[in-house]
C-alpha positions in Angstrom: -0.2 0.0 0.1 1.4 3.2 -0.7 2.4 5.6 2.0 -0.7 7.9 2.7 -0.5 10.9 5.4 -2.4 11.4 8.9 -3.7 14.0 10.8 -4.1 13.3 14.9 -6.4 15.8 16.4 -6.4 15.8 19.7 -6.9 18.4 22.9 -5.0 16.0 25.5 -1.2 17.0 24.6 -0.5 13.7 26.3 -2.4 11.5 24.5 -2.1 13.5 21.0 2.1 13.7 21.6 2.1 9.4 22.1 -0.6 8.5 19.1 2.1 10.6 16.7 5.5 8.9 18.3 3.9 6.1 18.1 2.6 6.2 14.2 6.2 8.2 13.4 7.7 4.8 14.6 5.5 2.6 12.3 6.9 4.8 9.1 3.4 6.9 8.9 4.0 10.3 7.7 1.6 12.4 10.9 1.3 15.8 11.7 -0.8 16.3 15.5 -2.8 19.6 16.4 -4.8 19.9 19.4 -7.8 21.6 18.4 -10.2 21.4 15.5 -9.5 25.3 14.4 -5.7 24.0 13.9 -7.0 21.1 12.2 -8.9 22.6 9.6 -5.6 25.0 8.5 -3.6 21.5 8.6 -6.0 19.8 6.7 -6.0 23.4 4.0 -2.7 23.5 3.8 -1.4 20.4 3.5 -2.3 17.2 1.5 -3.9 14.7 4.4 -5.6 11.5 3.6 -7.3 10.1 6.8 -7.7 12.3 10.0 -8.2 10.5 13.2 -10.2 13.1 15.1 -10.9 13.7 19.0 -15.0 14.2 19.6 -14.7 16.1 22.6 -12.5 19.7 22.3 -13.0 22.9 23.5 -13.9 25.6 20.9 -14.5 23.9 17.6 -15.8 20.4 18.8 -14.8 17.2 16.7 -18.2 16.8 15.0 -18.0 20.9 13.8 -14.8 20.1 12.9 -15.8 16.9 10.8 -18.7 19.4 9.3 -16.2 22.0 8.3 -13.5 20.0 7.4 -15.9 17.6 4.9 -17.2 21.2 3.3 -13.5 21.6 2.2 -12.0 18.5 1.8 -14.9 15.6 0.9 -12.5 13.5 -0.2 -10.6 13.2 3.0 -11.4 10.2 5.8 -12.1 10.6 9.2 -12.1 8.4 12.4 -13.3 9.8 15.0 -12.1 9.1 18.3 -13.4 9.9 22.2 -12.8 8.9 25.6 -16.6 10.2 26.3 -18.4 8.3 23.9 -22.3 8.6 23.0 -24.3 6.7 20.8 -25.7 10.2 19.7 -22.6 12.0 18.5 -21.1 8.4 16.8 -24.6 8.3 14.7 -24.0 11.9 13.8 -20.6 11.4 13.0 -21.2 9.1 10.5 -24.2 10.9 9.3 -21.6 13.5 8.3 -19.3 11.9 7.0 -16.8 10.0 9.1 -15.1 6.6 7.9 -15.4 5.4 11.5 -15.9 6.0 14.7 -13.7 4.3 18.2 -13.5 4.8 21.6 -10.3 5.7 23.9 -7.9 3.9 25.3 -7.8 2.3 21.5 -5.4 -0.8 20.7 -2.9 1.0 18.3 -3.5 -2.4 16.0 -6.9 -1.6 15.8 -6.5 2.4 15.1 -4.0 1.2 12.2 -5.9 -1.3 10.3 -8.7 1.7 10.7 -6.9 4.2 9.2 -5.7 1.6 6.4 -9.8 1.1 5.4 -10.4 4.5 5.7 -7.0 5.4 3.2 -8.2 2.6 0.8 -11.8 3.7 0.6 -10.0 7.5 -0.3 -8.7 5.8 -2.8 -12.2 3.8 -4.0 -13.5 7.1 -3.9 -10.4 9.0 -6.7 -11.1 5.9 -8.9 -7.5 5.2 -8.1 -8.3 1.2 -7.1 
């Protein structure tokens, strides 16, 4: 599989730094930001394939970030991530075009598999597969 670019968005800095470090150790090109506003800037400034997006964040939450992101970059695949899951936010995220929804703490192998699946869907949607 081609290398793909990942953006991780989470306001919990320890979690963000840990995930970014672990993905880089797996040779994945990854950037981390701590807010929805920075996530939108990052998606517009660079070519991102998959976004790991926390649902609960101050300011612009994950649902609003997803909504805005899909308006600007409809082909970007988004995996919603939360430690404060609710069925409602999961359903809402999926209705807005999220690829999937996972709970913290998430096993790295599970997250990697979701990321690969999301990237494959992006390639299919772009007609590259």
